[in-house]
C-alpha positions as CSV (number, residue, x, y, z in Angstrom):
1,S,98.1,109.1,101.0
2,I,99.6,111.1,98.1
3,T,103.1,111.4,99.5
4,A,103.2,107.8,100.7
5,S,101.9,106.2,97.5
6,H,104.9,106.8,95.1
7,Q,107.9,105.1,96.7
8,L,106.3,103.2,99.6
9,M,103.4,101.2,98.0
10,P,104.3,99.5,94.7
11,E,106.7,96.9,96.1
12,N,104.4,96.2,99.1
13,L,101.4,95.7,96.8
14,L,103.4,93.4,94.5
15,L,104.5,91.3,97.5
16,F,101.0,91.1,98.8
17,H,99.7,90.0,95.3
18,K,102.4,87.3,95.1
19,R,101.4,85.9,98.5
20,H,97.7,86.3,98.0
21,P,96.9,86.4,94.2
22,E,93.2,85.5,94.8
23,V,92.6,88.8,96.6
24,L,91.2,91.8,94.6
25,V,93.0,95.0,95.7
26,T,91.8,98.5,94.9
27,V,94.2,101.3,95.6
28,T,92.8,104.8,96.2
29,R,95.2,107.8,96.5
30,T,93.9,110.9,98.2
31,V,94.5,113.3,101.0
32,P,94.4,112.2,104.6
33,K,91.0,113.6,105.6
34,D,89.4,111.7,102.7
35,L,91.2,108.6,103.7
36,V,89.9,108.8,107.2
37,R,86.4,109.5,106.0
38,G,86.5,106.5,103.6
39,L,87.8,104.3,106.4
40,G,84.9,105.4,108.6
41,E,82.4,104.8,105.8
42,G,83.8,101.3,105.2
43,R,85.1,102.1,101.7
44,F,88.7,101.3,102.8
45,D,90.1,98.5,104.8
46,V,93.4,100.1,105.7
47,C,95.0,103.5,105.1
48,F,98.7,104.2,104.9
49,G,100.3,107.6,104.7
50,L,102.3,110.5,106.2
51,E,100.7,112.5,108.9
52,L,97.4,110.7,109.0
53,P,95.1,112.4,111.6
54,E,94.2,111.0,115.0
55,S,90.8,109.3,115.3
56,P,89.4,107.5,118.3
57,L,87.5,105.2,115.9
58,F,90.6,103.5,114.5
59,I,93.9,102.0,115.5
60,R,96.8,104.3,114.5
61,E,100.2,102.6,114.2
62,Q,103.4,104.5,113.5
63,L,105.8,102.7,111.2
64,F,108.5,105.2,110.7
65,K,109.7,108.8,111.0
66,T,111.1,111.0,108.2
67,D,112.0,114.6,107.6
68,L,111.8,117.0,104.7
69,V,114.7,117.5,102.3
70,G,115.5,119.5,99.2
71,L,115.7,117.7,95.9
72,S,117.6,119.2,92.9
73,S,118.8,118.1,89.5
74,S,122.4,117.0,89.8
75,A,123.2,119.1,86.7
76,S,122.5,122.2,88.8
77,K,125.3,121.2,91.2
78,P,123.4,122.0,94.4
79,A,124.9,122.3,97.9
80,L,124.5,119.2,100.1
81,R,123.6,121.4,103.0
82,T,121.9,124.8,102.7
83,S,119.3,127.0,104.4
84,L,115.7,127.0,103.5
85,A,115.9,130.6,102.2
86,E,118.8,129.8,100.0
87,F,117.2,126.6,98.6
88,C,114.0,128.5,97.9
89,R,115.7,131.1,95.7
90,K,115.4,128.6,92.8
91,P,112.0,127.8,91.3
92,L,110.1,125.1,93.2
93,V,107.7,122.3,92.3
94,L,105.7,121.3,95.4
95,I,103.0,118.9,96.4
96,T,99.5,120.5,96.4
97,R,98.2,122.5,99.3
98,S,95.5,119.8,100.0
99,C,98.3,117.5,101.4
100,D,99.1,117.7,105.1
101,T,102.9,117.6,104.3
102,R,102.5,120.8,102.3
103,V,100.5,122.5,105.1
104,L,103.4,121.8,107.4
105,L,105.9,123.1,104.9
106,D,103.9,126.2,104.2
107,D,103.8,126.9,108.0
108,A,107.6,126.5,108.2
109,L,108.1,128.8,105.2
110,R,105.9,131.5,106.8
111,R,107.7,131.2,110.2
112,A,111.1,131.6,108.4
113,R,109.7,134.5,106.3
114,V,110.7,132.7,103.1
115,K,108.7,133.5,100.0
116,P,109.2,130.6,97.7
117,R,108.9,130.9,93.9
118,I,106.5,128.1,93.2
119,V,106.2,127.3,89.5
120,L,104.2,124.1,89.7
121,E,102.1,122.2,92.2
122,A,101.2,118.6,91.7
123,D,99.4,115.8,93.6
124,D,101.7,113.3,92.0
125,V,105.2,112.7,93.3
126,T,106.3,111.0,90.0
127,T,105.5,114.3,88.2
128,I,107.4,116.3,90.8
129,L,110.5,114.1,90.6
130,A,110.4,114.2,86.7
131,M,110.4,118.0,86.9
132,V,113.4,117.9,89.3
133,R,115.3,115.4,87.1
134,A,114.7,117.7,84.1
135,G,116.1,120.6,86.0
136,V,112.9,122.7,85.7
137,A,112.6,123.2,89.5
138,N,113.7,122.1,92.9
139,A,111.4,120.2,95.3
140,I,111.0,119.8,99.0
141,L,109.7,116.3,99.9
142,P,109.9,113.7,102.6
143,R,113.3,112.0,102.7
144,T,111.6,108.6,102.1
145,L,110.6,109.8,98.6
146,A,114.1,110.9,97.5
147,P,115.1,108.7,94.6
148,G,118.3,106.8,94.8
149,S,119.6,108.1,91.4
150,R,122.5,110.1,90.3
151,A,120.1,112.5,88.5
152,V,118.7,113.9,91.7
153,V,120.7,115.3,94.6
154,T,119.3,115.4,98.2
155,S,120.1,118.6,100.2
156,E,119.9,118.9,103.9
157,L,117.8,122.0,104.7
158,T,119.7,123.0,107.9
159,D,116.9,125.2,109.3
160,L,113.9,123.2,108.3
161,I,113.0,120.9,111.2
162,I,109.8,119.0,110.4
163,E,109.4,115.4,111.5
164,L,106.8,113.4,109.6
165,R,105.3,110.1,110.7
166,G,104.5,107.2,108.4
167,T,101.3,105.7,109.9
168,L,98.7,103.0,109.3
169,L,95.1,103.6,110.2
170,Y,92.7,100.6,110.3
171,P,89.5,99.5,112.1
172,R,89.8,97.5,115.3
173,N,88.0,94.6,113.6
174,C,89.7,94.7,110.2
175,T,89.4,92.1,107.5
176,T,91.7,89.1,107.3
177,E,93.1,90.5,104.0
178,A,93.8,93.8,105.6
179,R,95.6,92.2,108.5
180,K,97.8,90.3,106.0
181,F,98.6,93.5,104.1
182,I,99.4,95.3,107.4
183,Q,101.9,92.6,108.3
184,I,103.7,93.1,104.9
185,L,103.8,96.9,105.5
186,R,105.2,96.4,109.0
187,E,107.9,94.0,107.7
188,R,109.0,96.0,104.7
189,V,108.5,99.6,105.7
190,R,110.4,99.2,109.0
191,S,113.2,97.6,107.1
192,F,114.0,100.8,105.2
193,A,113.2,103.3,107.9
């Protein structure tokens, strides 16, 4: 999915390629409902993402849990712990509304009666993180996507309690190649979770 693709996939794909250089891999990044539809139509062998929907047609395997955190440029000297309302007083860059992570965040903002000042929406986490590093806006993203750099500070949002699940979705009779990739994901993703 969009939120899982940035930090969680490149190293896993590289390891898969090193172990199985003869296998052609095509990566498609899209929203969860399109991932499930593609899996059902046989266009995908395996789907990996946050908050993938339930489906009786596929095996759903949870690999890890994460929460949402605030991300800010270190130059802005943000608080390490703050409320959602306080954090959202600054301009925000958020993942697009087509993403299930964003739907959950929007629900939490409504319940908390917080009106965020959104200046940019993007379906690309790299773009969002670049805007944060540049000091243009803050972001709220899954903790697993927080970069380990001095340029970006992670803030605990004390009243934002959303637990996201990193999951795999695959057919009961998946391909040999998909099984090999699933094994790599199990090994590597669980090691950081």
